[in-house]
C-alpha positions in Angstrom: 91.4 95.4 72.4 89.6 92.4 71.7 90.4 88.8 71.9 91.2 88.6 68.1 93.3 91.5 68.4 95.6 90.3 71.5 96.1 86.4 69.8 97.2 88.4 66.6 100.0 90.5 69.0 100.8 87.3 70.2 101.1 85.6 66.7 103.5 88.9 65.9 105.4 88.2 69.1 105.9 85.0 68.3 109.3 84.6 65.6 112.6 85.9 67.9 113.7 88.6 66.0 109.9 90.3 66.0 111.4 90.3 69.4 114.7 91.5 68.3 113.4 94.2 66.5 111.2 95.5 69.2 114.3 95.5 72.0 116.6 97.0 69.4 113.8 99.8 69.0 113.5 100.3 73.0 117.1 101.9 73.0 117.3 103.2 69.5 120.8 105.3 70.2 122.5 102.0 71.9 122.1 99.9 69.1 121.7 102.6 65.7 123.4 105.1 67.2 125.5 106.0 63.9 122.1 106.9 62.2 122.7 109.7 60.1 118.8 111.0 60.3 117.5 112.0 63.8 116.6 108.9 66.1 113.3 110.8 66.9 112.1 109.7 63.4 112.2 106.1 64.4 115.1 103.8 62.8 115.8 103.5 59.2 114.5 100.4 57.8 118.3 99.5 56.3 120.0 99.5 59.6 117.0 97.3 60.9 117.9 94.8 57.8 121.6 95.1 58.6 121.2 94.5 62.5 119.2 91.2 61.7 121.5 90.3 59.1 118.2 88.9 56.6 117.4 90.1 53.3 115.6 93.3 53.4 112.3 91.5 51.9 112.5 89.2 55.0 112.7 92.4 57.3 110.2 94.0 55.5 108.0 91.4 56.0 108.5 91.4 60.1 108.1 94.9 60.2 104.7 94.5 58.2 103.8 91.8 60.8 104.5 94.1 63.9 103.2 97.0 62.6 99.4 95.7 61.2 99.6 94.1 64.9 100.6 98.1 66.1 103.6 97.7 67.8 105.6 99.7 65.1 104.9 102.6 63.6 105.9 103.7 60.4 107.1 107.1 59.0 108.3 107.6 55.8 111.1 110.6 55.1 111.4 110.9 51.4 112.9 107.5 50.4 113.4 106.7 53.7 110.9 104.7 55.9 111.4 104.8 59.7 110.1 102.8 62.3 109.4 103.2 65.9 108.0 101.4 68.9 104.6 102.6 69.9 104.9 102.6 73.4 100.9 102.9 74.3 100.1 99.8 72.8 102.8 97.9 74.2 101.5 98.8 77.3 98.0 98.4 76.7 98.9 94.7 75.4 101.0 94.0 78.5 98.0 95.3 80.5 95.4 93.1 79.0 97.9 89.8 79.1 98.3 90.5 82.4 94.7 90.4 83.1 94.0 87.3 80.8 96.9 85.4 82.5 
């Protein structure tokens, strides 16, 4: 992980909604238990939209930022997009951050 990548990841975490999304995705069974599809797919973008109370386009921009930073992955199933945490990248990020500080 380069310094530039680390900087981009830190920027991705600068918005409280993005941190909330990562927190919710950490325990999807707690926050999205009413999802019709298996949580093994990830969490449907529409449910994340509802949970934030923000517009679909705003939430999509937040999800795209988290995805570009590597914190989440997207899986498309039919017409739905599902998102899940990328635990390995999060672990690497935290390790690198610990080394730097």
